[in-house]
RODRENMI-524693 format. One line per field, with one value per residue (C-alpha): residue in three letters; z, y, x; residue number from 1. Coordinates in steps of 0.05 Angstrom, whole numbers. Layout:
BEGIN
res (Ala_...)
c3 (Z_...)
c2 (Y_...)
c1 (X_...)
n (NUM_...)
// end
This chain:
BEGIN
res (Met_Leu_Pro_Leu_Lys_Pro_Arg_Gly_Lys_Glu_Pro_Leu_Thr_Glu_His_Gly_Val_His_Asp_Ala_Thr_Thr_Asp_Pro_Ala_Ala_Ile_Glu_Ala_Trp_Trp_Arg_Arg_Trp_Pro_Lys_Ala_Asn_Val_Gly_Ile_Ala_Thr_Gly_Ala_Pro_Ser_Gly_Leu_Ala_Val_Leu_Asp_Ile_Asp_Pro_Arg_Asn_Gly_Gly_Asp_Val_Ala_Leu_Glu_Arg_Leu_Leu_Ala_Glu_His_Gly_Gly_Trp_Gly_Val_Pro_Thr_Asp_Ala_Gly_Gly_His_Pro_Glu_Thr_Tyr_Thr_Val_Leu_Thr_Gly_Gly_Gly_Gly_Ala_His_Tyr_Tyr_Phe_Ala_Ala_Asp_Gly_Pro_Val_Pro_Ser_Arg_Lys_Leu_Ala_Pro_Gly_Val_Asp_Leu_Lys_Gly_Asp_Gly_Gly_Tyr_Val_Val_Ala_Pro_Pro_Ser_Val_His_Pro_Ser_Gly_Arg_Pro_Tyr_Ala_Val_Glu_Ala_Ser_Thr_Glu_Arg_Leu_Pro_Leu_Ala_Leu_Ile_Pro_Ala_Trp_Leu_Leu_Glu_Ala_Ala_Gly_Ala_Arg_Arg_Ala_Pro_Leu_Tyr_Arg_Glu_Leu_Glu_Gly_Gly_Pro_Val_Arg_Glu_Gly_Gln_Arg_Asn_Asp_Cys_Leu_Ala_Ser_Leu_Ala_Gly_Arg_Leu_Arg_Arg_Arg_Gly_Leu_Leu_Gln_Ala_Gly_Ile_Glu_Ala_Glu_Leu_Leu_Ala_Ile_Asn_Ala_Ala_Arg_Cys_Val_Pro_Pro_Leu_Pro_Asp_Asp_Glu_Val_Arg_Arg_Ile_Ala_Glu_Ser_Ile_Ala_Arg_Tyr_Pro_Ala_Glu_Gly_Pro_Leu_Asp_Ala_Ala_Ala_Ala_Ala_Pro_Lys_Thr_Pro_Ile_Glu_Tyr_Phe_Ala_Asp_Asp_Arg_Gly_Thr_Trp_Arg_Arg_Arg_Thr_Arg_Asp_Gly_Gly_Pro_Gln_Asp_Leu_Glu_Gln_Leu_Ala_Thr_Phe_Ser_Ala_Arg_Ile_Arg_Arg_Glu_Leu_Ile_Ile_Asp_Asp_Gly_Glu_Leu_Glu_Gln_Arg_Glu_Phe_Glu_Ile_Glu_Ala_Ala_Val_Asn_Gly_Ala_Ala_Lys_Ser_Phe_Thr_Leu_Ser_Ala_Ala_Glu_Phe_Gln_Lys_Met_Asp_Trp_Pro_Leu_Glu_Arg_Leu_Gly_Ala_Ser_Ala_Ile_Val_Phe_Pro_Gly_Pro_Ser_Val_Arg_Asp_His_Leu_Arg_Ala_Ala_Ile_Gln_Gln_Leu_Ser_Gly_Asp_Val_Pro_Glu_Val_Arg_Val_Tyr_Ala_His_Leu_Gly_Trp_Arg_Glu_Ile_Asp_Gly_Arg_Gln_Val_Phe_Leu_His_Ala_Ser_Gly_Ala_Val_Gly_Ala_Glu_Gly_Val_Leu_Thr_Arg_Pro_Pro_Ala_Asp_Leu_Gln_Arg_Phe_Ala_Leu_Pro_Asn_Pro_Pro_Ser_Pro_Glu_Glu_Leu_Arg_Arg_Asp_Ile_Lys_Glu_Val_Leu_Pro_Arg_Leu_Leu_Asp_Val_Ala_Pro_Pro_Arg_Ile_Ser_Trp_Thr_Leu_Leu_Ala_Ala_Ala_Phe_Leu_Pro_Thr_Leu_Phe_Glu_Pro_Asp_Phe_Ala_Val_His_Leu_Ala_Gly_Pro_Ser_Gly_Val_Arg_Lys_Thr_Glu_Leu_Ala_Ala_Leu_Val_Gln_Gln_Phe_Tyr_Gly_Pro_Gly_Met_Asn_Ala_Arg_Asn_Leu_Pro_Ala_Ser_Trp_Arg_Ser_Thr_Ala_Asn_Ala_Leu_Glu_Thr_Leu_Ala_Phe_Leu_Ala_Lys_Asp_Cys_Val_Leu_Val_Val_Asp_Asp_Phe_Val_Pro_Val_Gly_Ser_Pro_Gln_Asp_Val_Thr_Gln_Leu_Tyr_Arg_His_Ala_Glu_Gln_Leu_Leu_Arg_Gly_Ala_Gly_Asn_Arg_Ala_Gly_Arg_Gln_Arg_Leu_Thr_Arg_Asp_Ala_Arg_Leu_Gln_Asn_Gly_Arg_Pro_Pro_Arg_Cys_Leu_Ile_Leu_Ser_Thr_Gly_Glu_Asp_Ile_Pro_Pro_Gly_His_Ser_Leu_Arg_Ala_Arg_Thr_Trp_Val_Gly_Glu_Val_Glu_Pro_Ser_Asp_Val_Asp_Leu_Gly_Arg_Leu_Thr_Glu_Leu_Gln_Arg_Leu_Ala_Ala_Asp_Gly_Ala_Leu_Ala_Arg_Trp_Met_Ala_Gly_Trp_Leu_Glu_Trp_Leu_Ala_Ala_Asp_Trp_Gly_Ala_Ile_Arg_Val_Met_Ala_Lys_Asp_Leu_Leu_Glu_Lys_Arg_Arg_Ser_Glu_Leu_Ala_Ala_Gly_Arg_His_Gly_Arg_Thr_Ala_Ser_Ala_Gln_Ala_Ala_Leu_Glu_Val_Thr_Val_Arg_Phe_Val_Leu_Gln_Phe_Cys_Val_Gln_Ala_Gly_Ala_Leu_Thr_Gln_Ala_Gln_Ala_Asp_Glu_Leu_Leu_Lys_Gln_Ala_Val_Ala_Ala_Leu_Glu_Glu_Gly_Val_Ala_Thr_Gln_Ala_Ser_Ala_Gln_Arg_Glu_Ser_Asp_Pro_Ala_Arg_Arg_Phe_Leu_Asp_Leu_Leu_Arg_Ser_Ala_Leu_Gly_Ser_Gly_Lys_Ala_His_Ile_Ala_Asp_Val_Ser_Gly_Lys_Cys_Pro_Gly_Lys_Met_Pro_Glu_Val_Leu_Gly_Trp_Arg_Glu_Thr_Glu_Gly_Gly_Met_Ser_Gly_Glu_Trp_Arg_Pro_Gln_Gly_Val_Cys_Ile_Gly_Trp_Val_Asp_Gly_Glu_His_Ile_Tyr_Leu_Asp_Pro_Asn_Ser_Ala_Leu_Gln_Ala_Ala_Gln_Gln_Ala_Ala_Pro_Ala_Ser_Glu_Pro_Phe_Val_Asn_Thr_Gly_Arg_Ala_Leu_Gly_Cys_Ala_Leu_Lys_Gln_Arg_Gly_Tyr_Leu_Ala_Ala_Ala_Asp_Glu_Ser_Arg_Gly_Lys_Asn_Arg_Val_Arg_Lys_Thr_Ile_Gly_Gly_Val_Arg_Arg_Glu_Val_Phe_Val_Leu_Pro_Ile_Gly_Ala_Ile_Leu_Glu_Asp_Ser_Arg_Glu_Val_Glu_Leu)
c3 (403_341_327_303_272_325_348_300_292_227_233_214_192_124_143_197_253_223_244_318_362_434_414_457_405_349_394_416_343_324_378_363_292_312_383_383_356_388_417_385_418_374_396_384_377_381_450_477_486_465_474_474_445_466_428_458_400_355_406_437_508_491_448_503_553_504_494_569_579_525_555_629_645_635_659_698_765_763_808_842_778_737_700_690_739_687_661_628_587_579_507_484_447_511_505_539_522_564_561_568_566_505_510_436_370_375_311_304_295_299_348_346_328_371_398_367_390_373_365_311_262_302_347_395_413_482_536_535_464_446_411_351_399_441_499_523_529_603_647_691_759_797_745_738_782_765_728_661_664_617_558_570_530_502_470_433_411_388_348_316_351_341_414_485_519_539_473_471_537_512_451_489_499_552_625_661_733_774_733_737_802_782_713_737_795_747_700_758_779_709_710_779_760_704_751_747_808_835_789_726_746_764_696_658_700_693_617_614_664_620_555_575_643_636_675_695_768_807_798_873_872_813_852_913_869_842_912_939_884_885_957_933_908_833_833_847_836_852_855_836_842_913_933_911_941_903_899_945_906_935_898_919_888_901_865_812_792_807_830_841_898_898_920_865_880_952_935_954_943_882_853_784_760_724_703_712_740_798_795_841_829_867_853_815_776_754_695_692_632_656_610_614_665_649_696_697_741_764_762_798_770_779_731_742_800_759_781_731_738_686_677_642_622_653_584_575_643_630_565_597_532_564_599_538_514_583_615_558_534_604_625_608_618_617_570_595_601_643_661_641_680_742_732_729_791_827_814_838_900_919_911_972_983_925_937_886_863_818_765_723_649_634_653_682_735_773_837_886_958_952_926_858_839_774_746_710_690_757_803_820_842_904_930_947_931_867_814_741_678_614_548_527_485_546_596_591_620_688_734_794_863_873_887_949_947_936_879_846_850_821_764_743_744_700_651_641_612_567_542_525_487_448_392_372_423_381_384_454_490_452_475_548_548_512_563_621_586_587_662_671_615_569_503_443_393_374_365_302_291_216_179_130_149_194_231_297_304_331_383_406_412_451_503_515_519_570_620_628_632_621_577_520_479_404_390_439_426_442_375_301_242_212_266_249_262_316_352_352_375_433_455_452_494_548_552_589_612_582_519_466_412_344_302_228_187_118_59_17_-21_-68_-74_-33_22_24_24_82_121_111_133_197_211_198_247_303_299_287_346_389_367_380_440_404_384_331_355_342_348_391_363_387_350_412_407_444_472_430_454_442_450_522_514_479_413_393_321_279_204_141_119_154_156_102_106_128_186_208_208_249_303_300_329_279_296_234_249_200_187_238_285_337_381_380_442_483_454_477_547_552_527_583_635_607_610_682_699_712_666_696_767_750_724_787_831_789_794_869_873_830_869_935_913_851_854_866_814_760_773_770_707_671_690_663_600_585_597_554_498_496_492_434_395_351_287_287_279_341_349_342_398_441_431_442_506_533_519_551_614_622_618_670_719_705_719_783_805_791_836_892_883_892_822_798_829_815_773_731_722_700_648_622_616_571_528_524_503_449_424_420_385_333_327_309_242_228_244_198_141_149_150_88_50_66_56_6_-33_-40_-59_-110_-146_-142_-175_-229_-245_-250_-296_-340_-342_-359_-417_-385_-383_-412_-402_-463_-473_-470_-545_-538_-570_-546_-491_-508_-442_-423_-461_-444_-370_-386_-420_-493_-535_-595_-655_-685_-760_-781_-783_-733_-674_-678_-609_-594_-530_-488_-451_-429_-422_-348_-353_-390_-381_-387_-375_-303_-283_-295_-297_-274_-290_-220_-244_-298_-256_-195_-238_-269_-199_-175_-235_-224_-151_-138_-121_-54_-34_-69_-70_-38_-40_-66_-108_-51_1_-50_-62_13_19_-39_-9_61_36_-6_-74_-101_-137_-137_-108_-115_-47_-66_-75_-20_-70_-84_-158_-205_-268_-332_-406_-441_-514_-515_-457_-387_-336_-262_-250_-196_-210_-191_-204_-259_-211_-172_-231_-261_-194_-134_-90_-73_-60_-123_-137_-141)
c2 (-600_-630_-680_-751_-804_-843_-903_-881_-837_-800_-725_-704_-633_-614_-595_-647_-628_-559_-544_-558_-500_-478_-435_-459_-437_-477_-538_-534_-529_-590_-634_-609_-634_-698_-714_-783_-758_-781_-726_-709_-666_-631_-640_-598_-523_-510_-541_-545_-620_-680_-749_-815_-868_-940_-995_-1065_-1099_-1078_-1091_-1022_-1046_-1086_-1030_-979_-1022_-1024_-949_-936_-982_-946_-877_-894_-888_-837_-776_-752_-774_-843_-880_-947_-984_-946_-904_-829_-783_-747_-745_-813_-841_-916_-927_-969_-1013_-1033_-983_-918_-845_-808_-733_-686_-610_-586_-523_-520_-556_-630_-672_-727_-791_-866_-882_-958_-1010_-992_-929_-862_-791_-745_-673_-619_-635_-694_-710_-764_-794_-769_-790_-803_-828_-900_-948_-989_-1048_-1013_-1000_-928_-884_-866_-826_-870_-852_-841_-790_-749_-692_-696_-637_-650_-671_-636_-680_-719_-694_-763_-767_-703_-727_-793_-755_-711_-646_-590_-574_-597_-575_-506_-492_-421_-406_-434_-389_-326_-265_-256_-253_-205_-192_-170_-212_-282_-306_-280_-311_-380_-381_-365_-420_-469_-453_-469_-536_-554_-538_-588_-643_-644_-665_-633_-671_-652_-579_-576_-604_-554_-494_-513_-515_-448_-417_-438_-415_-347_-320_-269_-288_-355_-364_-415_-485_-491_-430_-459_-524_-485_-452_-520_-550_-492_-495_-571_-568_-539_-583_-590_-575_-506_-437_-428_-361_-384_-316_-308_-379_-378_-341_-276_-205_-159_-104_-41_15_87_154_226_292_269_207_133_90_19_1_-67_-109_-143_-216_-204_-141_-68_-31_13_55_52_107_78_143_218_219_188_159_128_90_131_88_23_30_-28_-1_-40_-34_-88_-141_-133_-105_-68_-46_24_60_132_156_214_231_285_306_366_387_389_343_310_264_218_150_89_23_-38_-56_13_10_-60_-38_22_61_119_164_204_217_232_269_299_300_308_240_196_120_100_44_-24_-95_-102_-27_-19_-81_-54_15_-16_-58_3_43_-14_-27_46_56_13_-12_17_25_-9_29_5_55_42_58_45_79_49_-1_-38_-78_-49_-73_-113_-58_-29_39_78_100_165_209_245_186_143_152_109_110_159_154_112_130_130_147_138_158_231_227_203_253_296_239_273_272_318_293_269_329_342_322_394_404_338_355_425_398_345_395_442_391_340_383_420_355_326_390_401_352_309_254_198_234_265_201_163_214_209_133_129_175_126_59_35_47_-3_-54_-80_-53_-99_-44_26_90_132_203_215_277_330_380_436_400_402_327_335_385_335_280_326_337_261_260_317_272_242_307_380_392_348_399_395_420_372_304_244_208_218_172_204_168_102_36_17_83_76_4_23_82_39_-14_34_77_20_31_101_134_146_195_181_242_257_194_226_182_231_228_175_107_79_130_114_39_48_88_34_-18_21_26_-48_-66_-19_-25_-100_-107_-66_-109_-174_-151_-179_-150_-168_-220_-207_-243_-219_-213_-284_-309_-318_-303_-240_-230_-185_-115_-110_-45_-40_24_50_81_143_158_218_228_251_179_113_59_9_-65_-102_-138_-73_-33_-87_-72_3_44_100_169_212_286_330_404_446_386_419_475_522_560_497_473_537_530_457_474_526_476_423_471_487_413_401_339_310_322_285_227_227_225_168_128_137_111_50_34_34_-25_-49_-123_-117_-63_-101_-165_-127_-90_-154_-189_-130_-128_-202_-195_-133_-163_-224_-179_-139_-198_-211_-172_-140_-157_-191_-140_-83_-113_-121_-48_-21_-61_-37_36_29_-5_47_103_66_64_136_161_120_151_220_203_181_245_286_316_280_253_181_203_248_191_143_193_206_131_124_181_147_80_113_153_93_54_110_101_28_51_86_22_-19_31_32_-44_-50_-3_-47_-114_-154_-182_-115_-81_-135_-122_-46_-55_-100_-46_4_-42_-54_20_43_-5_-50_-112_-141_-196_-235_-281_-356_-357_-303_-249_-184_-193_-175_-139_-74_-87_-17_-37_-102_-70_-63_1_18_37_106_121_49_3_24_-22_-55_-67_-82_-113_-72_-102_-174_-222_-236_-276_-294_-276_-330_-305_-280_-306_-285_-336_-301_-331_-327_-312_-260_-226_-222_-194_-142_-120_-115_-73_-27_-14_49_39_73_21_-45_-102_-160_-225_-297_-334_-381_-325_-285_-344_-351_-276_-277_-337_-307_-243_-280_-260_-331_-359_-430_-470_-542_-569_-640_-619_-567_-512_-444_-452_-489_-528_-501_-516_-449_-443_-517_-509_-539_-483_-471_-405_-363_-360_-293_-263_-211_-159_-163_-129_-89_-59_-33_-81_-155_-152_-192_-254_-314)
c1 (367_335_279_296_252_212_252_307_368_354_338_267_286_311_382_393_440_449_377_392_371_358_298_239_188_221_229_157_134_175_145_75_87_123_100_134_201_266_311_378_432_483_555_617_618_542_535_606_596_638_608_645_598_613_576_591_555_613_668_668_677_740_768_757_796_854_853_852_910_950_937_943_869_816_856_795_765_732_684_695_679_730_679_691_654_614_543_530_472_457_436_378_428_464_521_540_548_600_588_648_657_696_738_755_746_731_733_681_722_717_773_765_712_651_685_664_678_620_643_637_582_556_498_475_408_387_337_279_286_269_317_293_294_241_288_295_356_364_411_456_426_491_515_451_475_549_581_612_684_732_747_812_871_886_817_830_899_870_817_870_851_900_912_900_835_860_895_868_902_967_963_942_985_1038_1017_1063_1081_1022_974_1003_971_901_905_927_877_821_840_847_776_751_787_761_689_697_718_795_833_896_943_905_898_972_994_952_975_1048_1041_1006_1055_1114_1081_1053_1077_1133_1174_1143_1123_1164_1135_1123_1078_1039_1030_1004_951_930_928_887_835_830_804_738_681_673_598_569_598_671_703_773_805_779_797_870_928_923_946_905_868_838_801_793_776_797_791_841_802_795_854_875_922_954_1013_1053_1069_1088_1127_1115_1050_1039_984_952_906_846_811_812_742_704_634_582_517_465_404_389_324_280_241_176_128_81_112_187_236_300_354_385_434_432_504_536_605_658_712_758_714_650_593_547_487_459_426_455_424_456_483_515_546_574_608_642_639_601_653_674_602_574_632_670_742_771_744_804_803_876_900_919_894_831_831_758_740_775_743_674_689_716_652_609_651_657_581_568_497_458_383_338_276_220_197_135_139_66_0_-64_-82_-29_-30_22_28_-36_-81_-101_-73_-78_-11_-3_56_58_49_-11_-83_-92_-20_36_109_100_151_129_167_126_157_158_95_56_85_22_-20_-15_-75_-86_-99_-171_-215_-255_-328_-349_-299_-320_-394_-381_-338_-389_-446_-406_-378_-434_-490_-441_-411_-479_-498_-434_-454_-513_-530_-501_-434_-435_-455_-401_-350_-372_-372_-305_-272_-285_-291_-218_-213_-271_-261_-207_-235_-236_-253_-232_-272_-264_-291_-298_-317_-292_-239_-263_-320_-280_-272_-201_-225_-279_-227_-182_-236_-238_-162_-162_-198_-128_-89_-107_-46_-69_-109_-120_-49_-16_-46_-2_-5_-17_-28_35_76_111_75_126_116_40_44_90_46_-17_18_43_-21_-54_-126_-128_-155_-102_-122_-90_-106_-113_-127_-122_-102_-61_4_30_-5_53_40_-34_-21_27_-25_-77_-27_-12_-86_-95_-40_-62_-137_-138_-90_-137_-196_-159_-118_-58_9_60_111_184_250_307_378_392_329_286_213_191_122_77_61_-15_-54_-77_-117_-179_-156_-196_-180_-199_-197_-230_-237_-254_-200_-220_-235_-297_-263_-229_-293_-327_-274_-286_-344_-352_-381_-393_-387_-424_-415_-453_-458_-413_-439_-379_-402_-406_-340_-305_-334_-312_-242_-237_-259_-212_-152_-171_-168_-242_-245_-181_-207_-271_-229_-185_-247_-276_-211_-208_-280_-262_-199_-236_-280_-243_-258_-333_-343_-305_-345_-411_-390_-370_-435_-476_-433_-445_-520_-527_-484_-530_-591_-562_-532_-594_-597_-528_-455_-427_-372_-422_-464_-402_-380_-450_-458_-390_-408_-477_-452_-397_-449_-491_-433_-411_-482_-486_-420_-449_-508_-462_-421_-485_-482_-545_-608_-626_-685_-640_-590_-646_-671_-601_-588_-650_-624_-556_-585_-627_-567_-522_-577_-578_-503_-513_-541_-475_-438_-482_-473_-397_-395_-439_-394_-334_-369_-326_-385_-419_-354_-339_-405_-394_-325_-354_-406_-349_-309_-371_-389_-319_-311_-259_-303_-367_-418_-444_-502_-489_-475_-422_-465_-495_-547_-618_-630_-595_-530_-503_-502_-466_-406_-430_-429_-471_-428_-432_-435_-445_-504_-557_-565_-496_-466_-393_-364_-315_-256_-252_-310_-323_-388_-451_-525_-578_-648_-652_-583_-511_-455_-391_-323_-290_-219_-233_-287_-242_-185_-231_-254_-183_-163_-222_-204_-163_-90_-101_-154_-138_-188_-150_-188_-185_-235_-252_-262_-302_-349_-360_-375_-424_-460_-462_-493_-545_-520_-511_-572_-543_-486_-460_-480_-461_-388_-390_-371_-400_-384_-431_-411_-441_-429_-424_-404_-387_-337_-347_-337_-343_-380_-413_-488_-519_-588_-584_-609_-544_-510_-567_-589_-552_-591_-594_-669_-686_-725_-679)
n (1_2_3_4_5_6_7_8_9_10_11_12_13_14_15_16_17_18_19_20_21_22_23_24_25_26_27_28_29_30_31_32_33_34_35_36_37_38_39_40_41_42_43_44_45_46_47_48_49_50_51_52_53_54_55_56_57_58_59_60_61_62_63_64_65_66_67_68_69_70_71_72_73_74_75_76_77_78_79_80_81_82_83_84_85_86_87_88_89_90_91_92_93_94_95_96_97_98_99_100_101_102_103_104_105_106_107_108_109_110_111_112_113_114_115_116_117_118_119_120_121_122_123_124_125_126_127_128_129_130_131_132_133_134_135_136_137_138_139_140_141_142_143_144_145_146_147_148_149_150_151_152_153_154_155_156_157_158_159_160_161_162_163_164_165_166_167_168_169_170_171_172_173_174_175_176_177_178_179_180_181_182_183_184_185_186_187_188_189_190_191_192_193_194_195_196_197_198_199_200_201_202_203_204_205_206_207_208_209_210_211_212_213_214_215_216_217_218_219_220_221_222_223_224_225_226_227_228_229_230_231_232_233_234_235_236_237_238_239_240_241_242_243_244_245_246_247_248_249_250_251_252_253_254_255_256_257_258_259_260_261_262_263_264_265_266_267_268_269_270_271_272_273_274_275_276_277_278_279_280_281_282_283_284_285_286_287_288_289_290_291_292_293_294_295_296_297_298_299_300_301_302_303_304_305_306_307_308_309_310_311_312_313_314_315_316_317_318_319_320_321_322_323_324_325_326_327_328_329_330_331_332_333_334_335_336_337_338_339_340_341_342_343_344_345_346_347_348_349_350_351_352_353_354_355_356_357_358_359_360_361_362_363_364_365_366_367_368_369_370_371_372_373_374_375_376_377_378_379_380_381_382_383_384_385_386_387_388_389_390_391_392_393_394_395_396_397_398_399_400_401_402_403_404_405_406_407_408_409_410_411_412_413_414_415_416_417_418_419_420_421_422_423_424_425_426_427_428_429_430_431_432_433_434_435_436_437_438_439_440_441_442_443_444_445_446_447_448_449_450_451_452_453_454_455_456_457_458_459_460_461_462_463_464_465_466_467_468_469_470_471_472_473_474_475_476_477_478_479_480_481_482_483_484_485_486_487_488_489_490_491_492_493_494_495_496_497_498_499_500_501_502_503_504_505_506_507_508_509_510_511_512_513_514_515_516_517_518_519_520_521_522_523_524_525_526_527_528_529_530_531_532_533_534_535_536_537_538_539_540_541_542_543_544_545_546_547_548_549_550_551_552_553_554_555_556_557_558_559_560_561_562_563_564_565_566_567_568_569_570_571_572_573_574_575_576_577_578_579_580_581_582_583_584_585_586_587_588_589_590_591_592_593_594_595_596_597_598_599_600_601_602_603_604_605_606_607_608_609_610_611_612_613_614_615_616_617_618_619_620_621_622_623_624_625_626_627_628_629_630_631_632_633_634_635_636_637_638_639_640_641_642_643_644_645_646_647_648_649_650_651_652_653_654_655_656_657_658_659_660_661_662_663_664_665_666_667_668_669_670_671_672_673_674_675_676_677_678_679_680_681_682_683_684_685_686_687_688_689_690_691_692_693_694_695_696_697_698_699_700_701_702_703_704_705_706_707_708_709_710_711_712_713_714_715_716_717_718_719_720_721_722_723_724_725_726_727_728_729_730_731_732_733_734_735_736_737_738_739_740_741_742_743_744_745_746_747_748_749_750_751_752_753_754_755_756_757_758_759_760_761_762_763_764_765_766_767_768_769_770_771_772_773_774_775_776_777_778_779_780_781_782_783_784_785_786_787_788_789_790_791_792_793_794_795_796_797_798_799_800_801_802_803_804_805_806_807_808_809_810_811_812_813_814_815_816_817_818_819_820_821_822_823_824_825_826_827_828_829_830_831_832_833_834)
// end
């Protein structure tokens, strides 16, 4: 399909018919851009279509009658009016388009005045397009459900095609005894599905029989095949081989391998060994990751008396390339035409009714049999008999069975006080909330524990991870920043509704290594914040759905992933030396290894599943209310993250009350402590965001460039400023005249009293050059102007033109500049008088 000019025939795309596609995304984009475009359909090889275009205005109707008379009619079934029984479009110009199926090359040719055959390299205007006259193109009603007739041979000959419709079959290899009936019956089925009647089918089969069958079947037998197939309707599926008189085939297996028993053209039975092994499909697996489903087969095979079991994807099974790799050198598939096809058919047939089993490849909540269950690597909380198979890196996400009320109460009483004492409240309450949050909400932020090496941040993160499986200690965490971006993206997608620890964000190595690490962090954490994944194309250029993070990412590292937007999507907890109580940490690690944390989580999930709908609604209502209360005075994403953490703590404490591990008074007091601790954590978020603010960083980099002698600021006459020249990139000469100052580097602006006029391009370039290669300053002049204005650094703007740059004449030259108060450069503050 391709877009054409409205009420016209000319393509709207750059390469015309060569841009035609079946990709829904491309087609949708075209019609969003040109909503009134006409529709074009490519003919010939891309679509397998040939269209006969009849234009009566140029004598096409008369010319067509003459051509039909010359060739004895259409050569395909016709209706009472003499029109071919095939899909037909009535054109807006009063003509007709007859659509045919093309089995090979079809040249585009003018056959006569007003008669054109559209084939390779051509296209036609299709319904519901509108003709220049204003009349629409429309399907002729009686043909709307007809199958496409095979293009008549005389049309191909008239167009100069090299062969008749089934030329490939005429040029194929020899068809020997034992294969002739099957081959001709299959071809007859194809011809019947395309609308040919008995006479047309018979003519084609006789030609192919004479050209390829060795020796040819008797003509009477070929006619019987054509007669048998012609009895079936043209529309709908037709199993030609089953419908025709054919050779009986039977498969069986024994200890020597797999065999084919058949009768050759009415003669005696014989045996053909297909392979030296036997195989059965034991189970058919539907691998479900919550977005896509893939089919696999569990195979049981035997070769030389040795039994083997393995699993194949449907694609691997279809190709039949697996016997040597899976079964070894003794597994021989014998040579011969169609042997692999027969072997595959034998395995399927001998497997009988294969049970189909659904296997879940993801973790987290899933509705099964009308109720919510929580999937993990060993099954599901809330249901029995559920099969799961997450990837190897998620195999340790294995929860125990929900504990008894006594066990749950004991575990909470042992874990909760130790967890709240292991680190300062701003850290410990973040850890507790993070552990349970993704089971209650879909998080739109990540958590990052930052601190120097040796402060035990990885061990703290491991405690959170062990709520989802006791085996995930600090040495067995599921993910690392050293993994590839694709691996991290896949794990974050499949670890649905869980915490996923990604350990060790340390920007080291070459500048390229550091840049790649930052890029990985950008993709993963921004995806977590936006709940969006990277879109990809399949091998056939179709758009795949993205695979967004569906978990709460808990990252650790010596540094914080850079970027203002990224830090707004990340709740940062800074761990300082001596913050962690090592005694409490050891006690918690022992409890975690014993499964106490995972049992608490299993009990919590059982509680959630029992009243899933009501709890989720209540939690979302509280989240929205608290987010609105916190919105004033802080970044919107910070308010959202703080609200989600607080509401999670509220529900966890209420669960502890219901479990008998806390009194209501104790829970209320702990909630107050949690709110205060998270409020303290907001200061950390604000600090991290200020450090990554593009306007603030731009000014910091300019100070660095001025201080290192790579740039300077002059007065409006181009000379040394009278105030603090050493700060503005000037150096006093040594050994010469006292008080002589020289500029350093390039000029990036001018000072005029209490204001500085920055040249946007040279200042931005100086800032970018001053930035370290490991953390480049990527920005544009327009975005930088917006950031400076938003943060209050601009002393003036051109409101009449809607621009943040102001026109100034400096040194006789008209310039557009950023106007800043001098204090923005001289001081590390924007609290100056404007």
